[in-house]
C-alpha positions as a printed NumPy array, in Angstrom:
array([[ 41.724,   1.123,  30.03 ],
       [ 38.326,   0.588,  28.402],
       [ 39.292,  -2.945,  27.338],
       [ 40.416,  -3.739,  30.898],
       [ 37.012,  -2.552,  32.215],
       [ 35.235,  -4.791,  29.732],
       [ 37.369,  -7.754,  30.72 ],
       [ 36.876,  -7.063,  34.434],
       [ 33.12 ,  -6.774,  33.983],
       [ 33.016,  -9.965,  31.938],
       [ 35.001, -11.9  ,  34.501],
       [ 32.752, -10.562,  37.289],
       [ 29.675, -11.683,  35.363],
       [ 31.189, -15.106,  34.825],
       [ 31.882, -15.476,  38.549],
       [ 28.283, -14.534,  39.304],
       [ 27.07 , -17.104,  36.803],
       [ 29.031, -19.834,  38.565],
       [ 26.648, -19.699,  41.54 ],
       [ 23.695, -20.4  ,  39.273],
       [ 25.019, -22.578,  36.444],
       [ 27.012, -25.776,  36.248],
       [ 30.795, -26.088,  35.909],
       [ 30.662, -25.334,  32.156],
       [ 30.237, -21.641,  32.972],
       [ 33.323, -21.712,  35.181],
       [ 35.336, -23.15 ,  32.301],
       [ 34.165, -20.247,  30.105],
       [ 35.263, -17.756,  32.722],
       [ 38.703, -19.371,  32.897],
       [ 38.891, -19.32 ,  29.102],
       [ 38.227, -15.582,  29.04 ],
       [ 40.938, -14.902,  31.62 ],
       [ 43.47 , -17.254,  30.023],
       [ 42.824, -15.826,  26.565],
       [ 43.251, -12.286,  27.836],
       [ 46.553, -13.258,  29.45 ],
       [ 47.653, -14.777,  26.151],
       [ 46.685, -11.56 ,  24.334],
       [ 48.702,  -9.467,  26.791],
       [ 51.695, -11.809,  26.413],
       [ 51.403, -11.604,  22.627],
       [ 51.414,  -7.804,  22.71 ],
       [ 54.408,  -7.762,  25.049],
       [ 56.323, -10.058,  22.704],
       [ 55.394,  -7.857,  19.738],
       [ 56.584,  -4.751,  21.597],
       [ 59.91 ,  -6.471,  22.271],
       [ 60.186,  -7.483,  18.61 ],
       [ 59.56 ,  -3.886,  17.55 ],
       [ 62.371,  -2.742,  19.855],
       [ 64.649,  -5.379,  18.345],
       [ 63.693,  -4.201,  14.846],
       [ 64.408,  -0.578,  15.798],
       [ 67.845,  -1.594,  17.081],
       [ 68.557,  -3.755,  14.016],
       [ 67.398,  -0.958,  11.733],
       [ 69.765,   1.52 ,  13.414],
       [ 72.647,  -0.923,  12.923],
       [ 71.568,  -1.443,   9.326],
       [ 71.612,   2.296,   8.67 ],
       [ 75.145,   2.574,  10.103],
       [ 76.309,  -0.306,   7.891],
       [ 74.792,   1.336,   4.816],
       [ 76.518,   4.62 ,   5.676],
       [ 79.846,   2.795,   6.038],
       [ 79.291,   1.021,   2.709],
       [ 78.53 ,   4.342,   0.987],
       [ 81.587,   5.966,   2.575],
       [ 83.785,   3.037,   1.491],
       [ 82.379,   3.196,  -2.026],
       [ 83.388,   6.856,  -2.298],
       [ 86.891,   6.061,  -1.011],
       [ 87.292,   3.172,  -3.47 ],
       [ 86.147,   5.34 ,  -6.385],
       [ 88.643,   8.049,  -5.374],
       [ 91.443,   5.482,  -5.185],
       [ 90.508,   4.22 ,  -8.642],
       [ 90.823,   7.782,  -9.952],
       [ 94.19 ,   8.214,  -8.19 ],
       [ 95.431,   4.914,  -9.642],
       [ 94.342,   5.965, -13.148],
       [ 96.21 ,   9.268, -12.728],
       [ 99.261,   7.372, -11.455],
       [ 99.138,   5.105, -14.514],
       [ 99.035,   8.179, -16.75 ],
       [102.122,   9.6  , -15.01 ],
       [103.901,   6.234, -15.279],
       [103.121,   5.999, -18.988],
       [104.353,   9.557, -19.503],
       [107.589,   8.877, -17.579],
       [108.141,   5.667, -19.523],
       [107.834,   7.676, -22.723],
       [110.268,  10.284, -21.451],
       [112.744,   7.595, -20.406],
       [112.516,   5.922, -23.808],
       [113.064,   9.299, -25.454],
       [116.094,   9.932, -23.253],
       [117.508,   6.53 , -24.158],
       [117.194,   7.301, -27.851],
       [118.81 ,  10.712, -27.333],
       [121.686,   9.154, -25.377],
       [122.256,   6.692, -28.181],
       [122.171,   9.459, -30.797],
       [124.571,  11.696, -28.895],
       [126.903,   8.777, -28.149],
       [127.031,   7.836, -31.826],
       [127.594,  11.487, -32.786],
       [130.448,  11.828, -30.329],
       [132.017,   8.61 , -31.558],
       [131.686,   9.773, -35.106],
       [133.242,  13.11 , -34.331],
       [136.215,  11.516, -32.597],
       [136.668,   9.138, -35.506],
       [136.472,  12.019, -37.964],
       [139.086,  14.016, -36.066],
       [141.461,  11.066, -36.214],
       [140.65 ,  10.023, -39.776],
       [143.66 ,   9.943, -42.135],
       [143.488,  11.572, -45.503],
       [145.958,  11.351, -48.45 ],
       [146.093,  15.08 , -49.072],
       [146.814,  16.097, -45.494],
       [150.167,  17.033, -44.12 ],
       [150.257,  14.447, -41.378],
       [147.536,  12.165, -42.608],
       [145.337,  13.044, -39.557],
       [142.643,  15.71 , -39.669],
       [143.064,  16.572, -35.979],
       [146.847,  17.021, -36.34 ],
       [146.484,  18.925, -39.592],
       [144.004,  21.254, -37.885],
       [146.639,  22.012, -35.266],
       [149.693,  22.031, -37.583],
       [148.064,  24.484, -39.976],
       [147.939,  27.098, -37.259],
       [149.318,  30.46 , -38.41 ],
       [151.044,  31.199, -35.15 ],
       [151.238,  30.07 , -31.556],
       [148.164,  32.022, -30.588],
       [146.212,  30.421, -33.422],
       [147.523,  27.031, -32.315],
       [146.239,  27.553, -28.805],
       [142.888,  28.737, -30.101],
       [142.505,  25.761, -32.419],
       [143.505,  23.323, -29.705],
       [141.076,  24.985, -27.296],
       [138.301,  24.855, -29.898],
       [138.781,  21.138, -30.45 ],
       [138.802,  20.448, -26.718],
       [135.789,  22.698, -26.211],
       [133.848,  20.848, -28.884],
       [134.641,  17.515, -27.31 ],
       [133.768,  18.805, -23.836],
       [130.444,  20.224, -25.055],
       [129.475,  16.932, -26.617],
       [130.394,  15.088, -23.419],
       [128.364,  17.525, -21.261],
       [125.394,  17.23 , -23.561],
       [125.647,  13.473, -23.315],
       [125.877,  13.669, -19.498],
       [122.847,  15.992, -19.358],
       [120.763,  13.508, -21.289],
       [121.941,  10.686, -19.055],
       [121.076,  12.692, -15.914],
       [117.622,  13.456, -17.311],
       [117.135,   9.757, -17.964],
       [118.211,   8.963, -14.387],
       [115.779,  11.576, -13.014],
       [112.941,  10.138, -15.082],
       [113.835,   6.676, -13.814],
       [113.8  ,   7.876, -10.179],
       [110.405,   9.54 , -10.697],
       [109.136,   6.378, -12.333],
       [110.246,   4.26 ,  -9.352],
       [108.572,   6.699,  -6.958],
       [105.375,   6.672,  -8.992],
       [105.397,   2.873,  -9.114],
       [105.607,   2.816,  -5.286],
       [102.741,   5.316,  -5.056],
       [100.649,   3.178,  -7.387],
       [101.46 ,   0.042,  -5.351],
       [100.372,   1.789,  -2.139],
       [ 97.151,   2.988,  -3.768],
       [ 96.383,  -0.513,  -5.014],
       [ 97.098,  -1.929,  -1.552],
       [ 94.714,   0.603,   0.051],
       [ 92.108,  -0.18 ,  -2.598],
       [ 92.405,  -3.93 ,  -1.917],
       [ 91.961,  -3.368,   1.833],
       [ 88.9  ,  -1.191,   1.266],
       [ 87.409,  -3.746,  -1.128],
       [ 87.927,  -6.485,   1.467],
       [ 86.291,  -4.294,   4.11 ],
       [ 83.493,  -3.504,   1.653],
       [ 82.777,  -7.201,   1.14 ],
       [ 82.694,  -7.713,   4.917],
       [ 80.298,  -4.77 ,   5.35 ],
       [ 78.016,  -6.069,   2.595],
       [ 78.01 ,  -9.5  ,   4.215],
       [ 77.127,  -7.923,   7.576],
       [ 74.35 ,  -5.903,   5.946],
       [ 72.916,  -9.021,   4.301],
       [ 72.803, -10.662,   7.725],
       [ 71.197,  -7.509,   9.163],
       [ 68.594,  -7.498,   6.379],
       [ 67.864, -11.164,   7.062],
       [ 67.587, -10.461,  10.789],
       [ 65.048,  -7.717,  10.118],
       [ 63.135,  -9.986,   7.752],
       [ 63.044, -12.714,  10.424],
       [ 61.838, -10.223,  13.043],
       [ 59.147,  -8.911,  10.687],
       [ 58.081, -12.514,  10.032],
       [ 57.742, -13.076,  13.784],
       [ 55.635,  -9.933,  14.068],
       [ 53.37 , -11.163,  11.266],
       [ 53.083, -14.513,  13.032],
       [ 52.276, -12.707,  16.296],
       [ 49.711, -10.643,  14.458],
       [ 47.968, -13.757,  13.13 ],
       [ 48.082, -15.313,  16.6  ],
       [ 46.657, -12.142,  18.141],
       [ 43.764, -12.082,  15.687],
       [ 42.97 , -15.701,  16.569],
       [ 43.213, -14.953,  20.3  ],
       [ 40.926, -11.942,  19.994],
       [ 38.402, -14.061,  18.121],
       [ 38.696, -16.729,  20.826],
       [ 38.269, -14.086,  23.519],
       [ 35.106, -12.741,  21.888],
       [ 33.644, -16.236,  21.641],
       [ 34.477, -16.957,  25.283],
       [ 33.08 , -13.618,  26.444],
       [ 29.894, -14.192,  24.439],
       [ 29.558, -17.629,  26.004],
       [ 29.857, -16.144,  29.493],
       [ 27.296, -13.456,  28.652],
       [ 24.883, -16.051,  27.262],
       [ 25.272, -18.118,  30.411],
       [ 24.671, -15.044,  32.553],
       [ 21.556, -14.144,  30.555],
       [ 20.206, -17.652,  31.1  ],
       [ 20.996, -17.46 ,  34.799],
       [ 19.192, -14.139,  35.123],
       [ 16.183, -15.475,  33.212],
       [ 16.017, -18.548,  35.449],
       [ 16.225, -16.429,  38.598],
       [ 13.503, -14.07 ,  37.372],
       [ 11.121, -16.935,  36.559],
       [ 11.696, -18.489,  39.977],
       [ 11.065, -15.202,  41.74 ],
       [  7.905, -14.542,  39.692],
       [  6.4  , -17.833,  40.699],
       [  6.987, -17.183,  44.42 ],
       [  5.611, -13.712,  44.717],
       [  4.38 , -11.353,  41.971],
       [  4.727,  -8.33 ,  44.263],
       [  8.26 ,  -9.288,  45.144],
       [  8.92 ,  -9.732,  41.452],
       [  7.677,  -6.179,  40.807],
       [  9.926,  -4.837,  43.554],
       [ 12.813,  -6.735,  42.064],
       [ 11.977,  -5.228,  38.656],
       [ 12.086,  -1.72 ,  40.144],
       [ 15.421,  -2.451,  41.815],
       [ 16.74 ,  -3.842,  38.549],
       [ 15.654,  -0.625,  36.822],
       [ 17.435,   1.484,  39.455],
       [ 20.518,  -0.685,  39.207],
       [ 20.507,  -0.352,  35.454],
       [ 20.187,   3.396,  35.719],
       [ 23.276,   3.697,  37.883],
       [ 25.897,   3.028,  35.224],
       [ 24.017,   5.305,  32.851],
       [ 24.151,   8.093,  35.396],
       [ 27.812,   7.386,  35.95 ],
       [ 28.359,   7.39 ,  32.207],
       [ 26.655,  10.753,  31.873],
       [ 29.241,  12.227,  34.222],
       [ 32.048,  11.056,  31.947],
       [ 31.612,  14.116,  29.752],
       [ 34.469,  15.903,  31.496],
       [ 37.833,  15.033,  32.976],
       [ 39.24 ,  16.811,  36.026],
       [ 42.738,  18.112,  35.391],
       [ 43.647,  18.492,  39.065],
       [ 43.736,  22.287,  38.778],
       [ 39.991,  22.815,  39.135],
       [ 39.442,  22.899,  35.383],
       [ 37.819,  20.268,  33.22 ],
       [ 38.038,  19.388,  29.528],
       [ 35.303,  17.667,  27.59 ],
       [ 35.9  ,  14.271,  26.005],
       [ 35.838,  14.638,  22.227],
       [ 33.541,  12.192,  20.473],
       [ 35.515,   9.262,  19.076],
       [ 38.585,   9.938,  21.231],
       [ 38.705,   7.966,  24.492],
       [ 42.329,   8.832,  25.378],
       [ 42.963,  11.176,  28.34 ],
       [ 43.072,  14.846,  27.392],
       [ 46.547,  16.351,  27.468],
       [ 48.318,  13.08 ,  26.664],
       [ 50.316,  12.445,  23.489],
       [ 47.857,   9.692,  22.508],
       [ 44.907,  12.115,  22.813],
       [ 46.564,  14.627,  20.497],
       [ 47.489,  12.064,  17.834],
       [ 43.976,  10.601,  17.891],
       [ 42.657,  14.128,  17.305],
       [ 44.815,  14.777,  14.233],
       [ 44.684,  11.167,  12.977],
       [ 41.124,   9.971,  13.733],
       [ 41.842,   6.718,  11.887],
       [ 44.036,   5.573,  14.806],
       [ 42.476,   3.022,  17.162],
       [ 40.998,   3.927,  20.538],
       [ 42.398,   0.975,  22.471],
       [ 46.019,   0.951,  21.373],
       [ 47.41 ,   1.459,  24.862],
       [ 50.323,   3.714,  25.786],
       [ 52.307,   5.522,  23.1  ],
       [ 55.084,   2.925,  23.023],
       [ 52.513,   0.147,  22.418],
       [ 50.92 ,   1.732,  19.375],
       [ 53.207,  -0.01 ,  16.895],
       [ 52.218,  -3.528,  17.93 ],
       [ 48.552,  -2.553,  18.402],
       [ 48.408,  -0.971,  14.932],
       [ 50.093,  -4.009,  13.352],
       [ 47.55 ,  -6.279,  15.045],
       [ 44.762,  -4.058,  13.715],
       [ 46.034,  -4.527,  10.147],
       [ 47.867,  -1.242,   9.603],
       [ 51.223,  -1.084,   7.842],
       [ 54.016,  -0.575,  10.385],
       [ 57.623,   0.016,   9.259],
       [ 60.621,   2.36 ,   9.468],
       [ 59.752,   4.475,   6.406],
       [ 58.699,   8.038,   7.35 ],
       [ 55.847,   9.666,   5.444],
       [ 53.814,  12.82 ,   5.932],
       [ 50.5  ,  11.946,   7.576],
       [ 51.865,   8.872,   9.342],
       [ 52.157,   8.342,  13.1  ],
       [ 55.665,   8.122,  14.59 ],
       [ 56.172,   5.841,  17.61 ],
       [ 58.896,   6.286,  20.23 ],
       [ 59.51 ,   3.206,  22.355],
       [ 59.922,   3.597,  26.145],
       [ 63.267,   5.266,  26.867],
       [ 63.984,   5.954,  23.187],
       [ 65.728,   9.215,  22.287],
       [ 63.572,  11.742,  20.429],
       [ 66.043,  13.065,  17.892],
       [ 68.721,  13.342,  20.582],
       [ 66.784,  16.282,  22.099],
       [ 64.893,  14.496,  24.871],
       [ 63.913,  10.952,  25.865],
       [ 60.493,   9.289,  25.707],
       [ 59.057,   8.142,  29.051],
       [ 60.76 ,   4.933,  30.189],
       [ 57.43 ,   3.225,  30.951],
       [ 54.923,   4.67 ,  28.472],
       [ 56.884,   5.775,  25.386],
       [ 55.521,   8.516,  23.13 ],
       [ 53.643,   9.091,  19.855],
       [ 53.464,  12.069,  17.496],
       [ 52.113,  13.026,  14.084],
       [ 54.434,  13.409,  11.07 ],
       [ 53.832,  16.778,   9.402],
       [ 56.578,  16.551,   6.758],
       [ 59.679,  14.619,   5.71 ],
       [ 62.952,  16.066,   4.445],
       [ 65.604,  13.45 ,   3.682],
       [ 66.508,  11.761,   6.962],
       [ 64.688,  14.407,   9.049],
       [ 61.017,  14.659,  10.001],
       [ 58.951,  17.501,  11.404],
       [ 56.419,  16.27 ,  13.958],
       [ 53.583,  17.773,  15.98 ],
       [ 52.665,  16.412,  19.394],
       [ 50.829,  16.909,  22.658],
       [ 51.468,  15.976,  26.268],
       [ 51.691,  17.353,  29.772],
       [ 55.426,  17.949,  29.371],
       [ 54.785,  20.699,  26.78 ],
       [ 53.633,  24.285,  27.26 ],
       [ 50.523,  23.37 ,  25.259],
       [ 49.403,  19.883,  26.431],
       [ 46.625,  19.714,  23.804],
       [ 49.121,  20.514,  21.049],
       [ 50.295,  21.143,  18.535],
       [ 53.927,  21.374,  19.667],
       [ 56.207,  21.206,  16.628],
       [ 59.697,  19.692,  16.544],
       [ 62.138,  18.629,  13.808],
       [ 64.299,  15.555,  14.468],
       [ 66.96 ,  13.685,  12.488],
       [ 67.641,   9.958,  12.118],
       [ 64.138,   9.383,  10.744],
       [ 64.866,   5.787,   9.746],
       [ 65.454,   4.792,  13.384],
       [ 61.813,   5.159,  14.396],
       [ 58.596,   3.176,  13.91 ],
       [ 55.86 ,   4.573,  11.636],
       [ 52.164,   3.644,  11.383],
       [ 50.603,   4.275,   7.965],
       [ 46.937,   4.72 ,   7.243]])
């Protein structure tokens, strides 16, 4: 508001000078107005860039979270695959052992059958099996011996079948484990492909943010040049006005000394008027019959968020505009502006931006607050404003998603 008053006064002076000076003064007046318009346009563009950065930063944070989540899933799949490989190796060993056992038992059974049928010179029949039966003492012994031989053969066959079944079970488990491993590897490949896509998207997001930050730096340099140009133009208008006033005073003095004295008195009274008006600026009516004094060094309206932040962070500028404009104004003033929260920094909420999902900053003016502390991705802030029970602050609040907001650092 103060800057607008200065500009308005300067333009008014330039218009007054036009009636006294040549067209050069008029060009200076136009330069002041055009430069101010360019400054306002520059700030508007910077505000838009900051909004774009906030949006890009939020997307970037989501991408990073997805990348971290995918990394955990991939690591878990790697562990599952390693465990599957261990099971496969174990089953392979068990299958190999079963194969060896089958071979041993098969050879033993063959050998036994051969031995039972082997002929010998000192046997009755020439066959061990037949001799074993023939040498029975009686019919009961014959049945017992025959049963014993059959039982021995049956036991060997069952043992052989058991080993074969175990081998088949191991083989089935191995096939199942191989399928499980194949599925795990397929899932891992899909996640790795997705991970590469996410990393590529994040690289593009990082580049987008870098490009936006570059534009802000360019805007900042342009703004500095425009402000310098504005000051030069305003000084030129003031110099022209001073010359015009001096010329008018000399002309009046030559015509009539008494009239000149009267004019001097009127000039003194006129000069006193703004001073008297200024002396009344020591208080601000709040509309409820009360008044609050203006604190030295703080020109923001009492009870506004900007007033409170200026009180707790005196290093902030006095002409940074509404809360949502503070980011671009601070950047133009040479302060570091980013998305990294830090205790003692100023947090900026753009118009309409959510304040930690708890309420929304004004759609036209935005909001600012002071960062008291930082805990991971959460920040505790203090703030003022007419919407709080204590307009002058502090009103404390803890919000999450700290990386989504703009911060001004001293």
